[in-house]
TORTIPA-674453 format. One record per residue (C-alpha): residue number from 1; x, z, y. Coordinates in pm, 1 decimal, m for minus. Each point is the difference from the previous one (the first is absolute). Layout:
N
{resi=NUM px=X pz=Z py=Y}
...
This chain:
304
{resi=1 px=m3114.9 pz=3281.3 py=m787.1}
{resi=2 px=244.4 pz=120.0 py=261.1}
{resi=3 px=363.5 pz=m97.6 py=m78.2}
{resi=4 px=255.7 pz=280.1 py=m43.0}
{resi=5 px=172.8 pz=113.6 py=320.6}
{resi=6 px=337.9 pz=m127.9 py=m115.4}
{resi=7 px=m144.9 pz=m350.9 py=m55.3}
{resi=8 px=m159.6 pz=m5.9 py=344.6}
{resi=9 px=326.0 pz=110.3 py=162.7}
{resi=10 px=198.3 pz=m267.6 py=m186.8}
{resi=11 px=m252.5 pz=m267.8 py=94.3}
{resi=12 px=13.4 pz=107.7 py=362.8}
{resi=13 px=379.1 pz=m17.4 py=5.2}
{resi=14 px=m4.9 pz=m344.0 py=m162.3}
{resi=15 px=m248.0 pz=m124.8 py=259.0}
{resi=16 px=217.2 pz=129.8 py=285.0}
{resi=17 px=309.5 pz=m162.5 py=m150.5}
{resi=18 px=m184.0 pz=m331.9 py=m36.1}
{resi=19 px=m116.2 pz=10.9 py=363.8}
{resi=20 px=354.3 pz=68.3 py=115.9}
{resi=21 px=136.4 pz=m282.5 py=m213.1}
{resi=22 px=m256.4 pz=m244.2 py=140.4}
{resi=23 px=82.8 pz=116.7 py=351.9}
{resi=24 px=369.2 pz=m66.6 py=m67.5}
{resi=25 px=m78.2 pz=m354.2 py=m117.3}
{resi=26 px=m212.5 pz=m67.7 py=309.1}
{resi=27 px=270.4 pz=138.4 py=226.7}
{resi=28 px=262.3 pz=m222.9 py=m165.3}
{resi=29 px=m221.9 pz=m305.4 py=55.2}
{resi=30 px=m63.3 pz=97.0 py=362.8}
{resi=31 px=374.0 pz=43.5 py=60.8}
{resi=32 px=71.6 pz=m333.5 py=m172.7}
{resi=33 px=209.8 pz=163.3 py=m270.3}
{resi=34 px=m243.1 pz=m122.4 py=m266.1}
{resi=35 px=m209.7 pz=m314.9 py=2.7}
{resi=36 px=m376.0 pz=17.7 py=m40.7}
{resi=37 px=30.3 pz=m287.3 py=m246.0}
{resi=38 px=233.2 pz=199.0 py=m224.3}
{resi=39 px=m248.2 pz=290.3 py=7.2}
{resi=40 px=m268.5 pz=m237.9 py=m126.2}
{resi=41 px=231.6 pz=m135.6 py=m273.2}
{resi=42 px=77.4 pz=353.4 py=m119.6}
{resi=43 px=m365.8 pz=102.7 py=0.9}
{resi=44 px=m102.1 pz=m300.8 py=m207.2}
{resi=45 px=291.1 pz=42.5 py=m240.1}
{resi=46 px=m78.6 pz=363.7 py=m83.2}
{resi=47 px=m337.1 pz=170.2 py=17.1}
{resi=48 px=187.1 pz=331.8 py=m34.0}
{resi=49 px=199.3 pz=m47.1 py=320.8}
{resi=50 px=m71.1 pz=178.0 py=327.8}
{resi=51 px=m41.7 pz=m341.3 py=162.7}
{resi=52 px=m286.7 pz=m80.9 py=m238.2}
{resi=53 px=m201.3 pz=295.1 py=138.6}
{resi=54 px=30.8 pz=m114.7 py=361.8}
{resi=55 px=m300.1 pz=m145.1 py=178.8}
{resi=56 px=41.9 pz=m355.4 py=125.1}
{resi=57 px=m113.7 pz=108.6 py=345.8}
{resi=58 px=268.4 pz=271.0 py=17.7}
{resi=59 px=269.0 pz=m249.2 py=m96.1}
{resi=60 px=m111.4 pz=m244.7 py=270.1}
{resi=61 px=m15.8 pz=278.4 py=261.1}
{resi=62 px=362.7 pz=87.0 py=m76.8}
{resi=63 px=113.6 pz=m350.2 py=103.2}
{resi=64 px=138.7 pz=0.2 py=356.6}
{resi=65 px=m236.7 pz=m169.6 py=244.7}
{resi=66 px=m315.0 pz=33.3 py=m209.7}
{resi=67 px=m254.5 pz=240.5 py=148.7}
{resi=68 px=m331.1 pz=119.2 py=m149.5}
{resi=69 px=m216.7 pz=m268.9 py=160.9}
{resi=70 px=223.5 pz=m285.0 py=m111.3}
{resi=71 px=41.4 pz=147.6 py=m348.9}
{resi=72 px=m377.8 pz=19.1 py=m42.7}
{resi=73 px=m26.9 pz=m367.7 py=95.4}
{resi=74 px=272.8 pz=m90.3 py=m249.2}
{resi=75 px=m169.9 pz=198.2 py=m276.2}
{resi=76 px=m325.4 pz=m183.1 py=67.5}
{resi=77 px=174.4 pz=m336.5 py=m8.0}
{resi=78 px=175.2 pz=88.5 py=m326.6}
{resi=79 px=m331.3 pz=121.0 py=m145.2}
{resi=80 px=144.6 pz=339.9 py=m92.2}
{resi=81 px=m198.1 pz=322.6 py=41.3}
{resi=82 px=151.8 pz=270.4 py=221.0}
{resi=83 px=12.2 pz=244.3 py=m292.0}
{resi=84 px=170.8 pz=m239.3 py=m242.7}
{resi=85 px=332.3 pz=115.4 py=m142.6}
{resi=86 px=287.4 pz=m239.1 py=m76.4}
{resi=87 px=m35.4 pz=53.3 py=m375.7}
{resi=88 px=m369.4 pz=m89.7 py=14.5}
{resi=89 px=35.9 pz=m344.9 py=154.0}
{resi=90 px=m140.9 pz=m298.4 py=m182.3}
{resi=91 px=214.4 pz=m306.2 py=m68.5}
{resi=92 px=m131.7 pz=m198.1 py=298.5}
{resi=93 px=29.1 pz=303.1 py=228.4}
{resi=94 px=360.9 pz=43.8 py=m111.4}
{resi=95 px=77.7 pz=m361.6 py=85.1}
{resi=96 px=m167.0 pz=19.1 py=343.4}
{resi=97 px=177.4 pz=324.9 py=87.9}
{resi=98 px=335.2 pz=m132.5 py=m119.4}
{resi=99 px=m37.7 pz=m315.2 py=209.8}
{resi=100 px=m88.3 pz=207.3 py=305.5}
{resi=101 px=300.7 pz=230.5 py=m44.5}
{resi=102 px=236.7 pz=m292.2 py=m55.6}
{resi=103 px=m110.0 pz=m156.7 py=330.3}
{resi=104 px=m67.9 pz=300.9 py=224.3}
{resi=105 px=191.4 pz=305.8 py=m122.3}
{resi=106 px=348.4 pz=48.1 py=157.2}
{resi=107 px=305.0 pz=m21.1 py=m222.6}
{resi=108 px=221.4 pz=295.6 py=m79.2}
{resi=109 px=274.9 pz=67.0 py=252.8}
{resi=110 px=339.8 pz=m61.4 py=m159.0}
{resi=111 px=194.2 pz=325.1 py=44.0}
{resi=112 px=301.0 pz=m114.0 py=m196.5}
{resi=113 px=m51.3 pz=292.0 py=m236.9}
{resi=114 px=m64.9 pz=m210.7 py=m308.8}
{resi=115 px=75.5 pz=m342.2 py=m138.4}
{resi=116 px=m159.3 pz=m233.1 py=m250.8}
{resi=117 px=253.0 pz=m200.8 py=m201.9}
{resi=118 px=m96.2 pz=m277.5 py=m240.8}
{resi=119 px=230.6 pz=m77.3 py=m293.8}
{resi=120 px=m56.6 pz=m340.1 py=m157.4}
{resi=121 px=198.5 pz=m249.6 py=m202.5}
{resi=122 px=m15.6 pz=m237.9 py=m296.0}
{resi=123 px=m117.4 pz=101.8 py=m346.2}
{resi=124 px=250.3 pz=200.0 py=m210.1}
{resi=125 px=219.8 pz=77.2 py=302.0}
{resi=126 px=m50.8 pz=371.5 py=m62.0}
{resi=127 px=m248.6 pz=98.7 py=270.5}
{resi=128 px=m167.4 pz=252.3 py=m228.7}
{resi=129 px=328.6 pz=153.5 py=m111.2}
{resi=130 px=126.9 pz=37.0 py=356.8}
{resi=131 px=m333.1 pz=142.5 py=116.1}
{resi=132 px=m7.6 pz=250.0 py=m287.2}
{resi=133 px=352.5 pz=115.6 py=87.7}
{resi=134 px=m106.7 pz=54.2 py=361.7}
{resi=135 px=m307.5 pz=196.8 py=m108.4}
{resi=136 px=210.7 pz=225.4 py=m223.8}
{resi=137 px=291.0 pz=53.6 py=239.0}
{resi=138 px=m142.5 pz=m26.0 py=353.0}
{resi=139 px=m306.8 pz=227.2 py=14.0}
{resi=140 px=m40.0 pz=m52.4 py=376.1}
{resi=141 px=m108.9 pz=m358.7 py=m69.7}
{resi=142 px=m354.0 pz=m62.6 py=m124.9}
{resi=143 px=m7.7 pz=m282.1 py=m253.3}
{resi=144 px=m338.8 pz=m167.6 py=7.7}
{resi=145 px=m160.3 pz=m51.3 py=m341.5}
{resi=146 px=m163.3 pz=m340.6 py=m46.1}
{resi=147 px=m310.0 pz=m81.8 py=m201.3}
{resi=148 px=16.9 pz=m280.5 py=m255.2}
{resi=149 px=m220.4 pz=m167.6 py=m257.5}
{resi=150 px=286.9 pz=m67.9 py=m240.4}
{resi=151 px=58.5 pz=214.6 py=m308.1}
{resi=152 px=262.3 pz=278.4 py=13.2}
{resi=153 px=348.2 pz=m79.7 py=m126.8}
{resi=154 px=182.4 pz=243.7 py=m231.3}
{resi=155 px=92.1 pz=314.7 py=191.2}
{resi=156 px=m230.3 pz=m63.1 py=296.3}
{resi=157 px=m227.3 pz=287.1 py=102.3}
{resi=158 px=m342.3 pz=m42.0 py=160.7}
{resi=159 px=m6.1 pz=144.9 py=351.5}
{resi=160 px=380.0 pz=6.8 py=17.2}
{resi=161 px=119.6 pz=m351.9 py=m82.0}
{resi=162 px=m330.6 pz=m164.1 py=94.4}
{resi=163 px=m370.2 pz=70.2 py=5.4}
{resi=164 px=m110.4 pz=m207.1 py=m298.9}
{resi=165 px=m356.6 pz=m119.1 py=61.1}
{resi=166 px=m230.0 pz=m262.8 py=m147.0}
{resi=167 px=m133.5 pz=m300.7 py=189.3}
{resi=168 px=m330.1 pz=169.3 py=84.0}
{resi=169 px=173.7 pz=296.1 py=165.7}
{resi=170 px=238.0 pz=m231.0 py=185.8}
{resi=171 px=m298.4 pz=m196.3 py=131.7}
{resi=172 px=m161.6 pz=324.3 py=115.4}
{resi=173 px=315.5 pz=102.4 py=188.6}
{resi=174 px=10.2 pz=m337.7 py=174.6}
{resi=175 px=m365.8 pz=29.3 py=98.8}
{resi=176 px=57.2 pz=352.9 py=133.9}
{resi=177 px=294.9 pz=m116.7 py=213.3}
{resi=178 px=241.2 pz=236.5 py=m174.3}
{resi=179 px=298.6 pz=m237.0 py=m11.6}
{resi=180 px=267.1 pz=m54.5 py=264.2}
{resi=181 px=81.1 pz=m315.7 py=m193.4}
{resi=182 px=m73.8 pz=m154.7 py=m336.8}
{resi=183 px=88.2 pz=m318.7 py=m180.5}
{resi=184 px=m3.6 pz=m186.4 py=m331.0}
{resi=185 px=354.9 pz=2.0 py=m136.6}
{resi=186 px=143.8 pz=m257.8 py=m241.6}
{resi=187 px=m345.5 pz=m163.0 py=m16.3}
{resi=188 px=m113.7 pz=284.4 py=m221.7}
{resi=189 px=m35.5 pz=365.4 py=102.6}
{resi=190 px=m110.2 pz=147.1 py=331.9}
{resi=191 px=197.8 pz=258.9 py=194.6}
{resi=192 px=m105.9 pz=196.6 py=307.5}
{resi=193 px=121.2 pz=280.0 py=227.2}
{resi=194 px=m254.1 pz=279.8 py=63.5}
{resi=195 px=0.1 pz=66.7 py=374.6}
{resi=196 px=m135.5 pz=357.4 py=48.3}
{resi=197 px=309.6 pz=180.6 py=m138.7}
{resi=198 px=224.2 pz=m212.9 py=222.5}
{resi=199 px=m202.1 pz=68.5 py=314.9}
{resi=200 px=5.9 pz=373.6 py=m69.3}
{resi=201 px=375.2 pz=6.1 py=m63.3}
{resi=202 px=83.1 pz=m197.1 py=314.8}
{resi=203 px=m231.0 pz=224.5 py=203.9}
{resi=204 px=196.7 pz=298.2 py=m133.8}
{resi=205 px=329.0 pz=m153.7 py=111.8}
{resi=206 px=129.0 pz=m92.6 py=m345.6}
{resi=207 px=187.8 pz=m317.3 py=m90.8}
{resi=208 px=m178.5 pz=m220.9 py=m252.9}
{resi=209 px=147.4 pz=m256.6 py=m237.5}
{resi=210 px=m212.6 pz=m279.8 py=m146.6}
{resi=211 px=130.7 pz=m188.8 py=m302.2}
{resi=212 px=m200.5 pz=m322.5 py=m9.0}
{resi=213 px=27.8 pz=m375.2 py=m52.5}
{resi=214 px=60.0 pz=m273.9 py=256.8}
{resi=215 px=m369.4 pz=m70.4 py=61.2}
{resi=216 px=m67.5 pz=367.4 py=59.6}
{resi=217 px=294.6 pz=33.5 py=237.4}
{resi=218 px=m137.3 pz=m284.5 py=211.5}
{resi=219 px=m341.2 pz=166.1 py=15.3}
{resi=220 px=153.9 pz=331.2 py=106.9}
{resi=221 px=202.5 pz=m175.2 py=271.9}
{resi=222 px=m324.4 pz=m146.6 py=134.0}
{resi=223 px=m199.3 pz=325.1 py=m25.8}
{resi=224 px=280.6 pz=231.6 py=120.5}
{resi=225 px=260.5 pz=m196.2 py=202.1}
{resi=226 px=199.7 pz=319.4 py=54.5}
{resi=227 px=91.3 pz=12.7 py=m371.0}
{resi=228 px=360.6 pz=m72.2 py=m99.5}
{resi=229 px=39.3 pz=m257.6 py=m278.6}
{resi=230 px=294.4 pz=29.9 py=m242.0}
{resi=231 px=77.6 pz=m272.8 py=m255.3}
{resi=232 px=173.5 pz=106.0 py=m324.0}
{resi=233 px=234.7 pz=m264.8 py=m135.7}
{resi=234 px=166.8 pz=m37.2 py=m341.7}
{resi=235 px=381.5 pz=m33.2 py=m11.2}
{resi=236 px=m50.4 pz=m355.5 py=m127.3}
{resi=237 px=m262.1 pz=m228.0 py=m149.8}
{resi=238 px=158.1 pz=33.9 py=m346.0}
{resi=239 px=m24.8 pz=378.1 py=22.8}
{resi=240 px=m367.4 pz=m26.1 py=94.8}
{resi=241 px=m67.3 pz=m217.7 py=m305.5}
{resi=242 px=193.0 pz=242.5 py=m221.4}
{resi=243 px=m202.1 pz=297.3 py=125.3}
{resi=244 px=m333.6 pz=m175.7 py=m51.3}
{resi=245 px=78.2 pz=m116.2 py=m353.5}
{resi=246 px=165.0 pz=330.4 py=m90.2}
{resi=247 px=m310.2 pz=190.1 py=108.7}
{resi=248 px=m186.2 pz=m147.0 py=m296.4}
{resi=249 px=m345.5 pz=76.2 py=138.8}
{resi=250 px=m117.9 pz=m360.1 py=50.8}
{resi=251 px=m47.4 pz=m303.4 py=m223.4}
{resi=252 px=227.1 pz=m301.1 py=45.7}
{resi=253 px=m281.3 pz=m179.7 py=182.5}
{resi=254 px=m50.0 pz=289.4 py=240.8}
{resi=255 px=375.0 pz=32.1 py=54.8}
{resi=256 px=14.3 pz=m363.1 py=110.5}
{resi=257 px=m299.2 pz=52.3 py=230.9}
{resi=258 px=163.6 pz=305.0 py=155.8}
{resi=259 px=330.4 pz=m181.5 py=52.1}
{resi=260 px=m183.2 pz=m284.4 py=173.2}
{resi=261 px=m164.2 pz=255.4 py=228.9}
{resi=262 px=337.0 pz=169.5 py=57.7}
{resi=263 px=150.9 pz=m323.0 py=136.8}
{resi=264 px=m281.0 pz=m21.2 py=256.1}
{resi=265 px=36.5 pz=368.2 py=90.5}
{resi=266 px=376.6 pz=m26.4 py=50.8}
{resi=267 px=m54.4 pz=m284.6 py=243.9}
{resi=268 px=m208.0 pz=235.0 py=219.8}
{resi=269 px=268.7 pz=265.1 py=53.3}
{resi=270 px=59.6 pz=m107.0 py=361.6}
{resi=271 px=m349.2 pz=127.4 py=86.9}
{resi=272 px=124.6 pz=355.5 py=m53.1}
{resi=273 px=171.1 pz=236.7 py=244.2}
{resi=274 px=273.2 pz=112.4 py=m241.7}
{resi=275 px=149.1 pz=m105.2 py=m332.7}
{resi=276 px=144.1 pz=231.5 py=m265.4}
{resi=277 px=187.0 pz=m121.6 py=m310.2}
{resi=278 px=m86.8 pz=199.4 py=m311.6}
{resi=279 px=334.1 pz=7.4 py=m180.2}
{resi=280 px=m24.3 pz=374.5 py=m59.4}
{resi=281 px=m333.3 pz=188.2 py=5.4}
{resi=282 px=134.5 pz=315.6 py=164.6}
{resi=283 px=180.3 pz=m194.4 py=272.9}
{resi=284 px=m297.9 pz=m228.0 py=65.0}
{resi=285 px=m235.4 pz=299.4 py=24.6}
{resi=286 px=234.6 pz=175.7 py=241.5}
{resi=287 px=17.0 pz=m311.0 py=217.8}
{resi=288 px=m380.3 pz=m31.6 py=13.7}
{resi=289 px=m38.1 pz=367.0 py=95.4}
{resi=290 px=270.5 pz=m35.5 py=264.7}
{resi=291 px=m188.7 pz=m292.9 py=149.9}
{resi=292 px=m309.5 pz=221.0 py=17.1}
{resi=293 px=197.4 pz=269.2 py=181.6}
{resi=294 px=145.9 pz=m251.5 py=244.6}
{resi=295 px=m346.6 pz=m138.4 py=79.4}
{resi=296 px=m131.6 pz=352.9 py=52.2}
{resi=297 px=290.7 pz=89.4 py=229.7}
{resi=298 px=m50.7 pz=m318.8 py=200.9}
{resi=299 px=m363.8 pz=97.5 py=49.1}
{resi=300 px=99.2 pz=341.2 py=131.2}
{resi=301 px=259.9 pz=m148.6 py=235.0}
{resi=302 px=m253.7 pz=m248.2 py=130.9}
{resi=303 px=m230.2 pz=288.7 py=87.7}
{resi=304 px=257.6 pz=178.0 py=216.8}
């Protein structure tokens, strides 16, 4: 049966829009405004994304310095057919392509138009409260949402506070290379930062805030040295203990474990670029955002 005219017109328009969107992604990669690796991460993270519909060969051709002959040789070496799309790659093909892009694809040119800031600190210092205040009062800042295997606490919302996933899904995300960083926290639950949303936001010129633990901050520093690390401090050790016990969400045994971890985390504050004391949530949030603006302005001045 022949589809109605209106359906054929809509399908045609959708196809044109998809081609234009793919062309925009390839142009951004060619101009080094978007990394080929981030395109791969996005494609693997969402089968509904424009990136997922791109052919591997087209992505490689968009990389500066790679011509058709060389790309064909690379495809043969990676054992990927010329018609294969990013969303159709097998696990081993994904790994081979990722390794190739990590070694050979050029990095994104830093234009100074966006900044990645990492907010870390000891347990119960109020990282989540400060981050939530920034999300609600500074819409220009994108607050990255982490994935975790722990159970939600009262008032936490899936997809807003965290992405609450089980161990099997967390393992899948690790295997697919979807995390910028991940770690086991307090010898119990796993936490990780999904990378595709961050790459897209930075490519668009937005500032991004990550609220993560000490281990995660170290991984981000290694993966993205340009990131700015901010350490959130309590007014005093006694206040930190009061906040943890007053929270009432952990057993006495877990409270002691978290306080032991907090002592280790506090000792690492000199590894960070800036320190902010969380005496008042509004003031601490304002100081973090101001640091983001200063870093962004410094990037723009460095470009001139």
